[in-house]
N, C-alpha and C positions, 0 to 999 in steps of 0.2 A: 710719379706725376711730373711731367714736364712742366717747367716754369714757362707759362704763355708769354712772358715779357722777354725771354732770353733764349728762345728756342735757336736763334741763330749762333748764339754763344756756346752752345752744347757741344762738346768734343765728340760725344757719341754721334751726334747728328752727321759729323764729318767722316764717319766710318764708310769704307767701301760698301758697294751694294752686297756682295756675298756676305760680309760680316754682318751688315744691317739684317739681312734676310735670315741668317743664323739666329741673330739676337731676337728677332720677331717669332721665328719658330719656337724657341727656347721658352719665350714668355706667352706662347699661345696655349698652353696647357695648364688647366686649374691645379692639377696635381704638382706641377713643377713650380707654380706660385705658392703652393701650400708648403713645399720643401724651403722655399727662400723665406717664408714666414718663420718656419721652425728653426732655421739657421741664422736669424737675424741677429740675435744676442748670444746665442750658445752654439760653440762648434758641436756638431753630431756627426756620427758614424752612419754609414750607410744601413747598417743592421738597425741602428737606433731610429733613423727616419722611416724605414720600412715598418718597424713596430708600431711607431706613433701613428701612421697613416693606414695601418692595416693593409700593407701591400707586401707582394712577394719580394724579398731581398734583390734576386736577379732582375725583375722589372724596376725596382727602384735604382739598382746600379746604372741601368740605361738612362733614366732622368737625371742622377747624380752627374754622370759624365757629360750628358748634354749640357748642363748648368756650367759645369767647370770649363768646358771646351769654349764657351763664350763669355768667360770671366764673370759669370754671376756668383758662383761659388769659387772659394779657395781653399784648397787643402791645406791643413795645418799639420805640426809635426807628428809623426806617428806615435802611437802609444800602444801599450800591451793591454789587451782585454782581460776579462775576468778569467777566461781559460787558456791564456796565455797566447793568443793569436795576436798578430799584428793588426792594428785598426788604424784607419786614416779619418780623423774627424774633419768635417767641413764647416766653413762659415760663410755667410753671405757676404758680399763686397759692397753691396749698396749701388751696384752699377744699375739695378732695375729702377731706382727712384729717378735717374737721369735719362732713362731710355726714352726715345722718341716714340709718339704714338704709333699704335699700330692698328691694322685693320681688325675690326671687331673686338677692340680691346675692351670696351665696356662690357659686352656680353660675357668675355672670359672673366673679367674681374667680379662680375654680379654672380657667376656660376662658382667661382673660387669661394667668394663670401657665403653662399648659400651652403656649399659643402662644410665650411668652417663652422657654421651655426648649427649644423646637424647635432641633435642630441643635446644642446644648450636648453636649460631652463628659459623658456621665454619671458619671464620677469627680470632675467638678468640682461636682457638686450634693451638697450634704450634707442629709440628711434624718434626721428624728427622729420616731419614733411611740411613743407611750407610753399605756399604758392606766392609768386612775385610777378610784378608786372615792370620790367625795367628796359630804359632806353639802352643804346649802345654803350654810352659812356658809364653808365651805372652797372652795367653787366661786367663791363671791363674791371671796373672798380671791385665789384664783389669777387671776381675771379683772382685778381691781384692780392686782395686781403686773405682770402682763404688760402691761397698758396703760401703767402708770407707766413701765416700761422703755422701752417704744417711744417714748413721748412725750418722756422724756429725751434719747433719741438724735436724735430729730426736731428738739427745740429747740437741739441742739448746732450744727446746721447741718452743711454738708459740710466735710469736710477739704480743704484747698487741693490737697494732691497726693494725694488719696485715690482709689482704684479705686471703681468702681461695683458695688454689689450690691443684690440685691432680697432681702426678707425676707417670707416668709408663714407665719403661724401658723394652724392650724386647730383649734378646740376644738369638738367635737361629741359629742352622745350616742352610746355603742354601740347598733347595733342588735341585736347578739347579745351583751349581756354575759355574762361568766363566770358559773357558777352559784356561790351563795353557799356 
């Protein structure tokens, strides 16, 4: 999520066009966004990621390499797997948090969220939907406060014994606002 107040201060926004386009392509895939979520706190190998997402390891390797090439995943020290093979675990760099908005970003994020929620017990999902009528000043305040809260929790880092959760907020204009 790009800080709406500091878009001009973002070093990623200064990337050349080719790098920005490569970053946008890498972030345009719900599968790659799910890989980043899996590797947010724990380094995982290509094989582990492929198994968790039920994808062919060869296909997954293409996606992992794409994420590494643009700096969204970083390889960690090699390790020896259970069968003696060399394995390279990867961890998310956090670069996606500071990435500029991309075309169709909301559609990709919503599809990613939908895929992540497949098979979950509906009772374990908490949702809130609130209609608001805000002037420009209050809309700006809402955006700033939401971003500030999310940034605060991101900067805290993971709790050592914490459980994993995903949080999505969606702020959008109403297509059919209530009459005044």
